[in-house]
Structures are given as structure tokens and as C-alpha cells.
C-alpha positions in Angstrom: -218.1 -246.9 -10.6 -219.7 -245.1 -13.1 -216.7 -246.1 -15.8 -215.4 -242.6 -18.2 -216.5 -243.0 -21.6 -213.6 -241.2 -24.1 -210.8 -241.9 -25.9 -207.4 -243.8 -25.3 -203.5 -242.3 -26.7 -201.1 -244.3 -26.3 -197.2 -243.9 -26.9 -193.4 -245.3 -26.9 -190.5 -243.6 -25.7 -186.9 -243.9 -24.7 -184.9 -247.4 -26.2 -187.2 -250.0 -28.1 -186.9 -253.5 -27.3 -187.9 -256.4 -29.4 -191.5 -257.0 -27.7 -192.3 -253.4 -27.0 -194.8 -253.7 -29.9 -196.2 -256.5 -28.2 -197.0 -254.2 -25.5 -198.7 -252.1 -28.4 -200.8 -255.1 -29.5 -201.9 -255.9 -25.9 -202.7 -251.9 -24.9 -204.8 -252.0 -28.8 -206.5 -255.3 -28.2 -207.8 -254.7 -24.7 -208.8 -251.3 -25.4 -211.0 -252.9 -28.6 -212.4 -255.5 -26.4 -214.0 -252.3 -24.1 -215.5 -250.7 -27.0 -218.2 -249.8 -24.6 -216.2 -247.7 -22.8 -213.5 -246.8 -24.9 -214.4 -245.5 -28.1 -211.4 -244.5 -30.2 -207.7 -245.4 -29.8 -204.9 -243.1 -30.9 -201.4 -243.5 -30.9 -198.7 -240.8 -30.9 -196.1 -240.3 -33.8 -192.6 -240.7 -31.9 -194.1 -240.5 -28.3 -194.8 -237.3 -26.5 -193.7 -234.9 -29.2 -195.9 -236.6 -31.7 -198.7 -235.4 -28.9 -197.5 -232.2 -28.7 -197.5 -231.9 -31.9 -201.0 -232.8 -32.7 -199.3 -235.9 -34.9 -201.9 -239.2 -34.2 -202.4 -242.5 -35.8 -206.2 -243.6 -35.3 -206.0 -247.0 -34.9 -208.7 -249.0 -37.2 -209.5 -251.8 -39.1 -207.1 -250.7 -41.8 -204.1 -251.9 -39.7 -206.0 -255.2 -38.7 -202.9 -257.0 -40.3 -200.3 -254.9 -39.0 -201.8 -255.1 -35.4 -201.1 -258.9 -35.7 -197.7 -258.1 -37.0 -197.1 -256.4 -33.9 -196.1 -258.9 -31.8 -193.3 -260.4 -34.2 -191.8 -256.4 -34.5 -188.8 -255.0 -33.0 -188.1 -251.3 -32.7 -191.2 -248.6 -32.4 -193.6 -249.1 -34.8 -195.1 -245.9 -34.0 -191.9 -244.2 -33.6 -190.0 -243.4 -29.9 -188.3 -240.0 -28.6 -186.2 -238.9 -25.7 -188.3 -235.8 -24.6 -187.9 -234.1 -21.3 -191.0 -232.6 -20.0 -189.8 -229.5 -17.9 -191.5 -229.5 -14.3 -195.2 -227.3 -14.9 -194.1 -224.8 -12.2 -191.0 -224.1 -14.4 -192.4 -224.2 -18.0 -196.1 -225.0 -18.3 -196.0 -224.5 -22.0 -196.1 -228.4 -23.1 -198.8 -229.4 -20.7 -201.0 -226.6 -21.5 -200.7 -227.9 -25.3 -201.4 -231.3 -23.9 -204.5 -230.6 -22.2 -205.4 -228.9 -25.5 -205.1 -232.2 -26.8 -207.0 -234.2 -24.4 -209.6 -232.0 -24.9 -210.4 -232.1 -28.7 -209.9 -235.6 -28.8 -211.5 -236.8 -25.4 -208.6 -238.1 -24.0 -209.6 -239.9 -21.1 -207.4 -242.8 -20.8 -203.0 -242.1 -21.7 -200.7 -244.7 -21.9 -197.1 -244.2 -22.1 -194.9 -247.1 -22.9 -191.1 -246.6 -21.5 -188.1 -246.6 -18.8 -187.7 -244.9 -16.1 -187.3 -241.0 -17.9 -191.4 -242.4 -19.4 -192.4 -242.9 -16.0 -190.9 -239.3 -15.1 -193.0 -238.3 -18.1 -195.9 -240.2 -16.8 -196.1 -238.7 -13.1 -195.5 -235.4 -14.1 -198.8 -235.3 -16.8 -200.6 -237.4 -14.1 -199.8 -234.5 -11.4 -200.4 -231.8 -14.0 -203.9 -233.0 -15.4 -204.9 -233.6 -11.8 -204.5 -230.0 -10.9 -206.5 -228.8 -13.8 -209.4 -231.0 -12.7 -209.0 -232.5 -15.7 -210.2 -236.4 -15.3 -208.3 -238.3 -17.3 -206.5 -241.6 -16.6 -202.2 -242.0 -16.7 -200.4 -245.3 -16.6 -197.1 -246.3 -17.3 -196.5 -249.1 -19.5 -192.8 -250.3 -18.3 -190.2 -251.3 -20.8 -186.6 -251.7 -21.1 -183.6 -254.1 -21.8 -181.6 -253.2 -18.9 -184.3 -254.6 -16.4 -183.6 -251.8 -13.8 -187.0 -250.6 -13.5 -188.1 -250.4 -9.8 -190.2 -252.5 -7.8 -191.8 -254.6 -10.9 -189.9 -257.9 -10.7 -188.6 -257.4 -13.9 -189.0 -255.8 -17.2 -190.8 -256.7 -20.6 -188.1 -256.5 -23.2 -185.4 -258.2 -20.6 -186.0 -261.5 -21.4 -185.7 -261.4 -25.2 -182.2 -259.3 -24.8 -181.1 -261.9 -22.4 -181.9 -264.4 -25.1 -180.1 -262.9 -27.5 -177.1 -262.5 -25.7 -176.6 -265.5 -24.3 -177.3 -267.5 -27.7 -174.9 -265.0 -28.7 -172.1 -265.9 -26.5 -172.6 -269.4 -27.3 -172.0 -268.5 -30.7 -168.9 -266.4 -30.3 -167.5 -268.7 -27.6 -167.8 -272.1 -29.9 -166.4 -270.6 -32.7 -163.2 -269.2 -31.0 -162.5 -272.9 -30.4 -161.9 -273.8 -34.1 -158.2 -272.7 -33.4 -155.3 -274.0 -30.8 -154.4 -270.9 -29.7 -156.7 -268.1 -29.6 -157.6 -264.7 -28.8 -159.0 -262.9 -25.9 -162.4 -261.3 -27.4 -164.2 -259.0 -25.3 -167.8 -258.2 -25.9 -169.5 -255.3 -24.7 -172.8 -255.1 -24.1 -175.6 -252.8 -22.9 -176.1 -251.4 -19.4 -175.6 -247.9 -18.5 -175.6 -248.3 -14.5 -177.1 -251.8 -14.1 -175.8 -254.9 -15.1 -178.5 -257.4 -15.9 -178.1 -257.9 -19.5 -174.2 -258.2 -19.1 -174.9 -261.1 -16.6 -177.1 -262.9 -19.0 -174.4 -263.6 -20.9 -173.6 -266.3 -18.3 -176.9 -268.5 -19.1 -174.8 -269.5 -22.4 -172.7 -271.3 -19.7 -175.2 -273.9 -18.5 -174.4 -275.6 -22.2 -171.0 -275.2 -21.5 -170.0 -272.1 -24.2 -170.6 -269.2 -21.5 -167.8 -266.3 -21.1 -164.9 -266.7 -18.6 -165.4 -263.1 -17.2 -168.1 -260.9 -16.3 -167.8 -257.3 -15.6 -170.8 -255.1 -14.4 -171.2 -251.3 -13.6 -172.1 -252.7 -9.9 -168.2 -253.3 -9.1 -165.4 -250.9 -9.9 -163.4 -251.5 -12.6 -159.7 -251.4 -12.2 -157.3 -252.1 -15.1 -155.2 -254.2 -13.0 -157.3 -256.5 -11.6 -158.9 -257.0 -15.4 -155.1 -257.7 -16.7 -154.3 -260.1 -14.1 -158.1 -261.7 -14.4 -157.4 -262.2 -18.4 -154.0 -263.2 -18.0 -155.0 -266.2 -15.9 -157.1 -267.3 -17.9 -155.6 -267.3 -21.1 -152.5 -268.8 -19.7 -155.0 -271.6 -18.9 -157.0 -271.6 -22.1 -155.2 -270.2 -24.7 -158.1 -268.2 -25.2 -160.3 -266.0 -23.1 -164.2 -264.5 -23.8 -164.7 -261.7 -21.6 -168.5 -259.9 -21.4 -168.3 -256.3 -20.3 -171.1 -253.5 -19.3 -170.9 -250.3 -21.6 -171.1 -248.8 -18.0 -168.4 -250.2 -16.2 -166.8 -247.5 -13.7 -163.5 -246.7 -12.2 -163.3 -246.7 -8.4 -164.1 -243.3 -8.3 -167.3 -243.8 -9.9 -166.8 -242.4 -13.8 -167.6 -244.6 -16.6 -164.5 -246.2 -18.0 -165.0 -244.7 -21.2 -167.6 -242.6 -23.0 -168.2 -240.4 -26.0 -168.9 -237.1 -25.9 -172.7 -235.4 -25.8 -175.2 -236.3 -24.0 -179.5 -236.8 -24.8 -181.9 -234.8 -23.1 -181.9 -235.9 -19.8 -178.1 -236.1 -19.3 -177.2 -239.4 -19.9 -173.7 -239.5 -21.1 -173.6 -241.6 -24.8 -171.8 -245.3 -24.3 -169.8 -247.3 -26.3 -166.5 -248.1 -27.5 -165.0 -249.8 -23.9 -164.6 -253.4 -25.8 -162.4 -251.7 -28.1 -160.4 -249.5 -25.3 -159.9 -252.8 -23.4 -158.7 -254.9 -26.2 -156.0 -252.3 -27.2 -154.8 -252.2 -23.9 -154.4 -255.8 -23.5 -152.6 -256.2 -26.9 -150.3 -253.4 -25.6 -149.7 -254.7 -22.4 -149.8 -258.0 -22.4 -149.1 -258.4 -26.0 -151.6 -261.1 -26.2 -153.7 -261.0 -29.5 -157.6 -259.5 -28.8 -160.5 -258.2 -30.9 -163.7 -256.8 -29.9 -167.3 -257.1 -30.3 -169.9 -254.8 -29.5 -173.5 -256.0 -29.9 -174.9 -252.3 -30.3 -178.6 -252.4 -31.5 -178.9 -255.9 -32.5 -179.5 -256.8 -28.2 -182.7 -254.6 -28.3 -183.9 -255.4 -32.0 -183.1 -259.5 -32.1 -187.4 -260.2 -33.0 -185.8 -264.0 -33.8 -184.5 -264.1 -30.9 -187.9 -263.6 -28.7 -188.3 -265.2 -25.5 -191.7 -266.1 -25.9 -192.6 -265.6 -22.3 -191.4 -262.0 -22.8 -193.9 -261.7 -25.6 -196.7 -263.4 -23.6 -196.0 -260.9 -21.1 -195.2 -257.9 -22.9 -198.8 -258.1 -24.0 -200.0 -258.7 -20.8 -198.8 -255.7 -19.1 -200.3 -253.3 -22.0 -203.8 -255.4 -21.4 -203.6 -255.2 -17.9 -203.0 -251.2 -18.0 -205.5 -250.8 -19.9 -207.8 -252.5 -17.7 -206.5 -250.1 -14.8 -207.0 -247.0 -16.8 -210.9 -247.9 -17.5 -211.1 -248.8 -13.7 -210.4 -245.5 -13.2 -206.8 -246.1 -11.3 -204.1 -243.4 -12.8 -200.5 -242.1 -11.7 -199.9 -245.8 -11.4 -197.1 -248.1 -13.7 -197.7 -251.7 -14.3 -195.3 -254.0 -12.7 -194.6 -258.0 -12.9 -195.3 -260.0 -9.5 -193.2 -263.4 -9.6 -195.4 -266.2 -7.8 -192.8 -268.5 -8.1 -189.9 -270.0 -10.4 -191.4 -273.9 -10.4 -193.7 -273.8 -12.1 -192.9 -270.4 -13.4 -196.1 -267.8 -12.9 -196.4 -264.4 -12.4 -199.4 -262.0 -11.5 -199.6 -258.1 -12.7 -200.0 -255.1 -10.2 -199.4 -251.4 -10.0 -196.7 -249.1 -8.4 -197.2 -245.4 -7.7 -195.3 -243.8 -10.6 -193.4 -240.9 -9.0 -192.0 -244.0 -6.9 -190.5 -245.7 -10.4 -189.4 -242.7 -12.4 -185.9 -241.6 -12.1 -184.7 -244.7 -10.5 -182.8 -247.8 -11.6 -182.7 -251.1 -9.7 -179.1 -252.4 -9.6 -178.3 -255.8 -9.4 -178.1 -257.4 -5.4 -174.8 -258.0 -4.3 -175.6 -261.8 -3.9 -176.0 -261.8 -7.7 -172.4 -261.2 -8.3 -169.1 -263.0 -7.2 -167.0 -262.3 -4.7 -164.6 -261.4 -7.1 -166.7 -258.9 -9.1 -165.5 -260.7 -12.6 -168.6 -263.0 -12.3 -172.2 -263.9 -10.9 -173.6 -266.3 -8.8 -176.4 -269.2 -9.4 -179.3 -267.0 -7.6 -178.7 -264.9 -10.8 -179.5 -268.0 -12.8 -182.3 -269.0 -11.0 -183.7 -265.6 -11.5 -183.2 -264.9 -15.0 -183.5 -268.4 -16.8 -187.3 -268.7 -16.7 -187.2 -265.5 -19.0 -185.8 -266.4 -21.7 -188.0 -269.5 -22.3 -189.8 -270.6 -25.3 -189.8 -269.4 -29.0 -191.6 -266.8 -30.9 -191.7 -268.2 -34.3 -191.0 -265.3 -36.5 -193.2 -264.6 -39.4 -191.5 -264.8 -43.2 -191.9 -263.7 -46.5 -189.3 -264.9 -49.3 -186.8 -266.2 -46.4 -187.4 -262.7 -44.5 -188.9 -261.6 -40.9 -192.1 -259.6 -41.8 -192.7 -256.4 -39.7 -195.6 -253.8 -39.1 -196.1 -251.3 -41.2 -197.7 -248.1 -39.3 -198.0 -245.1 -41.9 
């Protein structure tokens, strides 16, 4: 098959992770290796919004040092965005702009790095370009700390976030042991509809410093059962450590706590459930409490990068380019686990439309019968993903990150 010569356009979308830039590194380096096919590499400034505004970076030798630092850089080095493309049948405006941009810059390879909503964007672009008879390979590169993309065994970003959560929980637990009578400490962890990241707090239990109770969005949450659970633990230990997903829901399926306002994709703004639960316990059980909201540090803690996670983030980026130059399109790169011991994976491609706007939740078999903890099955699944340390690059005691201008 004759490979199509042209240029590559890459972008980042949605919430960042501590390894999304490692995927950018994988894309860029693999593109450079295939310079006989990919003549230039462009990157969107703030994702698809940058493409629509014709705000692009041309990646060349001036970025050589920064490209290497991408592997150690959290956040989105090129800027992210939450922008929902309308269906082309409803409004073709954005697609016409993208087609014009693709023609102007001879974009024949389009790779978009993101989660569920980003795969929706990819799928829409792939369909439109096909209908417009413009030859371009469209590939989705997965990322999300939520680990909720379907088909792939796990997503880059999750392993490092899980490593941060597990170790932070262990540190909080050990801090709690300082006093003979402690508090109930409630730690709020990201996870809108899926509890993978909150469940990873249990990995701290391997060394004896994990949470006593874990509450996930997959099981309905009731205040009365919560109070009984906490009271039982606190009366026995005189302290209690709790991990709770920001997206826990009541028996009607409504968020226990959400802020006003929604993003472009209609998602409620979450955060504050730990503080609400701590206030409830303080008032009704007269137990000293405190709440901790890990917030953006969960996805930004580059100093807790899992080496496995970094390697796989690079791997999905590199494999996405390989798919594209072989004229595959309308696919999301996925990770297939071959074995746990030794841990081995391979990369593959999945249909974009099937991956778009679908959230993979934790199976019942990974959650205990009481709905306040996890099972060994989850530990066996998650433990390989946090292995290895990716040493940060320091200058004068402060981490060095890529500076893309």
C-alpha cells in the first residue's frame, strides 16, 4: 500500500493527566522517525479550539530540549480545551473550517489525545472527512485518570494518579496515628461516574496504611448506612480514614453534592462532598472530623509518575502514529493486558464511535458486599499499573517542565 505523504496535526483535550505529555512525546518522536511520510508536525494550541482558530505550533529543532521534558511534564503542555462539536447535520460551520485547515496545511494525519468526549470529537471529524472525500487518518489517543474508557484494559494517566492517591492516603493515615484520640478524616477523590481512582486508595493497605472505608459511584450511598459504618470503625479505633468519590449518588441516582453550573458537554461541576459529609458527622454523631479534597493534585503530581504509566503513555502515542501511517482511521488506541505475572501488554485499535461517550464502570466483583470497600480482584488489577518510579528532572530543588511557546 502506498503511504500518503503529508503533515500530522496533534492536540490535547479534556482534563490533563501527569502523563498526557508523554503521549505527545510518543506521537512527536514516532512522527520524526517517519519523516519520509510525515513531512511536518503541527500541534493545536488548546485542542480543537486552536485548530478552528488556526493557532498551531510547528514542532521543530527549537523545541528539542522541551520535547524531552514532555515525559516529566504534567498538565497539557500545548493547552487543553472542553469544546463540543455539534453534529455536522445540525451545524457544519466547524467542520468546514477544519476541512479548509486540513487542506491548507496538507494535514493527512490527525491525532487527538483525550477521554470519552474527545473520542466523540474524533469520531465526528473522521465521519465528516470521509463524507467530504478528504483522505486523512483520524486516531484517538486515550488518556484519563478516571480509567473509564471502554474496551482498553486501562488508560494512560490512571496508573500515576492511582499511585499518587495510594501514597497520599498512606501519608494521611500515618499522620492520623500521632494522637491517642484522632478524627474521622474524609478524603475526596475524583471520579464522576466511575470509582476506579477512589478504589486505588486501597492500594495503601498493602503496607497497612489504607482507608477504613471506601465509597464509590457504582453503589448507591445513604447517609444512615454511612453513619453506622463510621460509628462502628471509630468506636473500635478512635479514628477513621475514609475515601469517597466526588460522584457518589443517592438511591435515586442523584449526586450527593454538586455545584451549580455545567460544562459544554453538560457535566455537573463536582467537588465538596467530603466537606458536606464531615459536617454531617460532626453535627449528628458529635465526632471530630476533617475533610481533605485532593483536587487537581491527583492529575498533576508528576513526582508520583508510575514508570509503567509513562512507558504506556509514550506507547499509545507511538502506536497511534503507526496506525495512521498505515492508513488506518476512525480508531482509538487501546491497551490489551496479556498477563499479570509478568505484567505484559500490547497495543491495538478500537472503533472510535463505540468508544465515544461511553463510561466503563467498576465491575461488581471488584466491590465488596457492603459497598464500602473493594476486593482482591481490584488490587490484582491495579497494582501492576503503579509500578516503577520515573525520576523527576530537578533544577535548584524544583521540578523542570517543558515550556512550549
